[in-house]
ROPA-85770 format. One line per 10 residues: number of its first residue (from 0); for each residue x, y, z of C-alpha. Coordinates in steps of 0.02 Angstrom, whole numbers, plus 50000, padded with zeros to 5 digits. Layout:
<nodes>
NUM> X/Y/Z ~ ...
</nodes>
This chain:
<nodes>
0> 51229/50259/48751 ~ 51309/50087/48760 ~ 51357/50096/48576 ~ 51438/50265/48607 ~ 51551/50197/48743 ~ 51595/50042/48642 ~ 51646/50152/48495 ~ 51764/50249/48608 ~ 51837/50087/48675 ~ 51867/50018/48501
10> 51948/50181/48448 ~ 52065/50178/48597 ~ 52118/49999/48565 ~ 52138/50024/48378 ~ 52237/50185/48392 ~ 52330/50157/48554 ~ 52497/50182/48465 ~ 52448/50360/48427 ~ 52441/50398/48612 ~ 52610/50435/48689
20> 52546/50459/48865 ~ 52511/50284/48927 ~ 52440/50348/49091 ~ 52308/50449/49001 ~ 52260/50300/48895 ~ 52243/50190/49050 ~ 52134/50317/49137 ~ 52022/50331/48986 ~ 52008/50143/48974 ~ 51959/50129/49157
30> 51828/50266/49140 ~ 51750/50187/48986 ~ 51749/50012/49061 ~ 51670/50079/49221 ~ 51535/50168/49122 ~ 51498/50010/49025 ~ 51490/49909/49185 ~ 51366/50033/49258 ~ 51256/50022/49105 ~ 51256/49832/49110
40> 51215/49831/49296 ~ 51070/49953/49277 ~ 51002/49853/49131 ~ 50997/49696/49238 ~ 50916/49780/49389 ~ 50726/49785/49370 ~ 50641/49949/49412 ~ 50528/49933/49564 ~ 50347/49984/49550 ~ 50283/50112/49673
50> 50140/50031/49770 ~ 50060/49860/49783 ~ 49923/49781/49889 ~ 49938/49591/49907 ~ 49813/49534/50037 ~ 49781/49373/49942 ~ 49963/49317/49946 ~ 50063/49226/50077 ~ 50250/49196/50091 ~ 50250/49093/49930
60> 50227/49258/49837 ~ 50377/49349/49912 ~ 50466/49373/49745 ~ 50314/49457/49668 ~ 50289/49569/49819 ~ 50473/49618/49820 ~ 50450/49705/49653 ~ 50365/49853/49737 ~ 50432/49995/49844 ~ 50283/50005/49962
70> 50182/49849/49995 ~ 50030/49799/50097 ~ 50023/49619/50158 ~ 49929/49524/50292 ~ 50080/49505/50405 ~ 49988/49380/50516 ~ 50031/49254/50381 ~ 50213/49302/50360 ~ 50361/49268/50474 ~ 50484/49395/50538
80> 50613/49324/50417 ~ 50491/49346/50272 ~ 50468/49529/50316 ~ 50655/49555/50340 ~ 50680/49481/50166 ~ 50560/49607/50091 ~ 50643/49751/50181 ~ 50814/49695/50120 ~ 50741/49703/49944 ~ 50701/49886/49975
90> 50517/49867/50020 ~ 50422/49972/50146 ~ 50303/49847/50225 ~ 50130/49888/50291 ~ 50025/49758/50378 ~ 49839/49740/50354 ~ 49743/49765/50516 ~ 49556/49737/50518 ~ 49488/49839/50663 ~ 49304/49857/50614
100> 49259/49679/50568 ~ 49317/49501/50594 ~ 49339/49359/50469 ~ 49286/49181/50509 ~ 49453/49113/50449 ~ 49549/49203/50586 ~ 49607/49090/50726 ~ 49531/49208/50854 ~ 49358/49218/50774 ~ 49271/49102/50898
110> 49341/49196/51047 ~ 49275/49365/50989 ~ 49124/49317/50883 ~ 49008/49365/51026 ~ 49063/49545/51001 ~ 49001/49552/50821 ~ 48854/49665/50781 ~ 48799/49617/50605 ~ 48831/49532/50439 ~ 48949/49611/50311
120> 48866/49634/50141 ~ 48955/49544/49998 ~ 49076/49458/50119 ~ 48983/49311/50194 ~ 49132/49253/50297 ~ 49148/49419/50387 ~ 49051/49511/50522 ~ 49053/49689/50589 ~ 49131/49716/50760 ~ 49078/49824/50905
130> 49237/49929/50912 ~ 49180/50009/51074 ~ 49207/49846/51168 ~ 49361/49857/51283 ~ 49395/49672/51256 ~ 49412/49698/51068 ~ 49518/49852/51091 ~ 49634/49758/51209 ~ 49652/49615/51085 ~ 49694/49734/50943
140> 49828/49816/51050 ~ 49910/49647/51080 ~ 49898/49601/50896 ~ 49978/49766/50846 ~ 50127/49732/50959 ~ 50148/49559/50884 ~ 50149/49630/50709 ~ 50275/49764/50757 ~ 50391/49631/50826 ~ 50394/49555/50652
150> 50472/49715/50588 ~ 50329/49796/50491 ~ 50346/49980/50446 ~ 50165/50031/50474 ~ 49982/49984/50475 ~ 49848/49974/50340 ~ 49687/49991/50441 ~ 49529/49918/50368 ~ 49343/49934/50403 ~ 49331/50101/50489
160> 49174/50100/50382 ~ 49092/50013/50530 ~ 49045/50191/50579 ~ 48956/50215/50412 ~ 48860/50054/50443 ~ 48827/50092/50627 ~ 48837/50282/50650 ~ 48830/50279/50839 ~ 48927/50388/50960 ~ 49005/50238/51045
170> 49067/50169/50878 ~ 49146/50337/50836 ~ 49231/50346/51005 ~ 49289/50166/50993 ~ 49369/50193/50823 ~ 49453/50352/50882 ~ 49526/50264/51032 ~ 49593/50122/50923 ~ 49671/50239/50796 ~ 49749/50356/50922
180> 49827/50207/51008 ~ 49899/50150/50842 ~ 49976/50322/50817 ~ 50071/50307/50982 ~ 50189/50181/50902 ~ 50260/50318/50792 ~ 50227/50216/50634 ~ 50128/50267/50480 ~ 49943/50226/50487 ~ 49846/50212/50324
190> 49656/50207/50339 ~ 49574/50107/50201 ~ 49415/50200/50152 ~ 49330/50263/50309 ~ 49266/50422/50227 ~ 49115/50449/50339 ~ 49214/50423/50499 ~ 49365/50526/50440 ~ 49260/50674/50385 ~ 49162/50666/50547
200> 49325/50670/50644 ~ 49386/50818/50541 ~ 49225/50913/50573 ~ 49234/50891/50762 ~ 49420/50880/50798 ~ 49508/50961/50650 ~ 49676/50873/50642 ~ 49673/50715/50539 ~ 49855/50688/50582 ~ 49797/50634/50756
210> 49723/50475/50686 ~ 49810/50440/50520 ~ 49957/50475/50407 ~ 49884/50404/50246 ~ 49721/50359/50162 ~ 49692/50219/50039 ~ 49531/50232/49940 ~ 49467/50086/49839 ~ 49365/50101/49680 ~ 49376/50287/49646
220> 49378/50258/49459 ~ 49330/50076/49448 ~ 49187/49973/49515 ~ 49160/49791/49565 ~ 48998/49698/49531 ~ 49000/49577/49678 ~ 48860/49472/49603 ~ 48956/49432/49444 ~ 49135/49471/49496 ~ 49151/49586/49345
230> 49238/49755/49341 ~ 49167/49915/49268 ~ 49187/50104/49277 ~ 49133/50194/49434 ~ 48979/50304/49421 ~ 49027/50486/49391 ~ 48937/50545/49548 ~ 49027/50418/49657 ~ 49195/50451/49575 ~ 49181/50637/49608
240> 49131/50603/49789 ~ 49285/50495/49821 ~ 49397/50615/49727 ~ 49338/50754/49841 ~ 49371/50644/49992 ~ 49551/50598/49949 ~ 49591/50773/49889 ~ 49527/50842/50054 ~ 49641/50721/50145 ~ 49785/50773/50033
250> 49761/50956/50079 ~ 49770/50904/50261 ~ 49943/50831/50231 ~ 49883/50651/50223 ~ 49970/50537/50097 ~ 49847/50471/49967 ~ 49842/50295/49893 ~ 49715/50228/49768 ~ 49672/50045/49747 ~ 49579/50009/49586
260> 49510/49852/49505 ~ 49507/49848/49316 ~ 49576/49767/49159 ~ 49523/49912/49048 ~ 49676/49994/48970 ~ 49591/50161/48942 ~ 49531/50169/49122 ~ 49704/50121/49184 ~ 49777/50268/49088 ~ 49650/50387/49165
270> 49692/50325/49340 ~ 49878/50341/49307 ~ 49861/50517/49237 ~ 49752/50574/49383 ~ 49871/50504/49515 ~ 50030/50566/49433 ~ 49960/50742/49417 ~ 49923/50747/49604 ~ 50071/50643/49661 ~ 49956/50507/49729
280> 50012/50326/49744 ~ 49907/50195/49657 ~ 49890/50009/49627 ~ 49780/49932/49493 ~ 49732/49751/49520 ~ 49653/49632/49397 ~ 49593/49522/49540 ~ 49473/49558/49683 ~ 49575/49434/49785 ~ 49729/49549/49775
290> 49844/49406/49730
</nodes>
């Protein structure tokens, strides 16, 4: 295309004497130069990727994060200016919010550690939380407001799987209260995983839109060996189970995101093909640390 426009420009310059209408020549020159300028500009502007999850990055990784249209970060470790920078770069910014467990590196761990109810398999620095505790719910509400003041666009809610680990009525009610409160802000709410809780809610209450706007499912196609840190393909039975889960959410009008971990080119292509066919968003990481 660029060569085509340059050929026209050269022709105009070479044969300008053949043109008697100077105005027409000038208009043609302006049009060609504008087209060339547009081509150059588009060539220099990198195309943003659709979706990225960067929970292992802090503000030093802003330029990498800015290359994606929709991003998930742990906004507790970013300033308001950092988030404004990302939004000016065209990013929709979701903040990670861990409602069902608590990490030992959080500054508030000691204050709420007495509300923990068990160890988190494969994550030794994390413990499950009793989400039915009013004290924990009150803290989450205050944390949510702080994150919103930083300018985030929505929430990426983790560890609703506490209900899978502890399938008690009070845990179900606690999660529901937390999620419904989040929805009152009028911001998108993506639940990471949470299949047992979400399907239980659907069975008893029907409308998933009461508690979520999106679902992010990890490891639909890929699998992590936490003992070795190696990636592999997900078992067919498990893949089909998670496919059924996200496709059910999709039919309910819930936006679907996949987060996969693999370096396998063939598997990447399968994930891409599956998501594009169903208009799902996806991010494929080569690091369990999401950095």
